[in-house]
Structure formats: C-alpha cells, structure tokens
C-alpha positions in Angstrom: -72.0 116.6 -84.4 -72.3 119.8 -82.5 -73.6 122.5 -85.0 -73.1 125.4 -82.5 -70.6 127.9 -83.6 -67.6 128.3 -81.2 -65.9 131.4 -80.2 -62.1 131.1 -80.2 -60.2 133.5 -77.9 -56.6 133.7 -76.7 -55.6 132.4 -73.3 -55.5 135.8 -71.4 -59.2 136.4 -72.6 -60.2 133.0 -71.5 -58.6 133.5 -68.0 -60.5 136.6 -67.5 -63.7 135.2 -68.8 -63.2 132.3 -66.3 -62.7 134.8 -63.6 -66.0 136.6 -64.4 -67.8 133.1 -64.6 -66.4 132.3 -61.1 -67.3 135.7 -59.7 -70.9 135.5 -61.1 -71.2 131.9 -59.9 -72.5 131.1 -63.3 -73.1 127.4 -64.1 -72.0 127.6 -67.7 -70.1 129.8 -70.1 -73.3 130.6 -72.0 -74.9 131.9 -68.9 -71.8 134.2 -68.3 -71.8 135.4 -72.0 -75.5 136.1 -71.8 -74.9 138.2 -68.6 -72.1 140.1 -70.3 -74.3 140.8 -73.4 -77.2 141.9 -71.1 -74.7 144.4 -69.4 -73.6 145.6 -72.8 -77.3 146.2 -73.9 -78.1 148.0 -70.7 -75.0 150.3 -70.3 -73.5 150.8 -73.7 -75.7 153.7 -74.8 -74.9 155.5 -71.5 -71.1 155.4 -71.9 -69.3 158.6 -72.6 -66.7 158.6 -75.5 -63.9 158.7 -73.0 -65.3 155.7 -71.1 -65.8 153.7 -74.3 -62.2 154.6 -75.3 -60.9 153.4 -71.8 -62.8 150.2 -72.2 -61.4 149.6 -75.7 -57.9 150.2 -74.4 -58.4 147.8 -71.5 -59.7 145.1 -73.8 -56.6 145.4 -76.0 -54.5 145.2 -72.9 -56.3 142.0 -71.8 -55.8 140.5 -75.3 -52.0 141.2 -75.3 -51.3 139.7 -71.8 -49.1 136.7 -72.0 -48.5 134.2 -69.2 -45.2 132.6 -68.5 -44.9 129.0 -68.0 -41.9 128.3 -66.0 
C-alpha cells in the first residue's frame, strides 16, 4: 500500500498543472511540484502586495474554470 499522501485537485487545476509539466519537460508530477515550490521560495518574498493579490485572483479563476464535455 502506498503511504504517500495524495493531493486532490479539481480538473481545471490538474489541466494547468499538466500544461506546466509539459512546458518544463518534467518527467514526473513530483518534479513539477518541486520546481513550483522552488519558484515560490525564491520569488514570494519579493512580491508586492498588488502582485500577490493578482496571483491569488488568478488562482481563484483557474479553480473556478469548468470544461464543457459536448
């Protein structure tokens, strides 16, 4: 049995994550997540309040996106 914790995300977030993985040419989702965490560690402290608010707003927009299956 796999004891690793899983991160459940909605489909729009999964789609964007897959795009990032493909863009980075990452071999695994773990490698992609580690890259994003490294970016966070390097750049978060330099964000302005306005930039942070814009990122939060964009994250919320991504989470709300729905895809239509016709």
